[in-house]
C-alpha angles and dihedrals in degrees: 000000000000121000097234093050087051090052093046090055092046093062111132090013124113118258140170119227121195116196127214088253093059101256118132129210124198117193149109117289111242101173145335138197138211092274090055092249104154139196118213130188130203089025129184112194120200125200123241091258094046092234100106128054132189129192116213130178090220142350142188120223122195110230094227091063096055119108098180144335128223115208130179118265091239090065091051090051090050090054092050090050091051091049090050090049092050092049090049090050090051092050090050090050092051090050090053091052094066116285122250123029100241088064091046091061091069094042092052091049100254112215120254129198141077119294127195125222091281096055091253115137118236128208132053095296099045114098097329095280106118096190099076096279099304126117123242122255135037118326091006095278100125112201096340116120114252120232121211115182106313095331126096117221128190 
């Protein structure tokens, strides 16, 4: 379960947010972003000591200041159910694609032909080089000019 998917599911649910400085915010989650910045509505803020309270219609909390979030168990259960449903859907999609992987090799057009130790095919149909995978010319360079020291040789 990923934290951001949990927050997305928790939208419109009540939550408690404790900041690194000790203040707590109780409210309903309105929105969140990928940096865990959150918007709350109907908020009650409590001071670090717990002796002062403020009521606010809404507030914005920067994600980097959050120490922890307390979310109702029902939201966590909803996220688990969503994850299970997604995994079931993936399994069904994989079943529809053909079953086990040995059969899929033929369906996908598995490559045939001989390969040398470097993964290069040999023979006239392997990679377009009809000479066993080697390039023509001295030192296997084909038609490229050869460089020796600072001089160019053709």
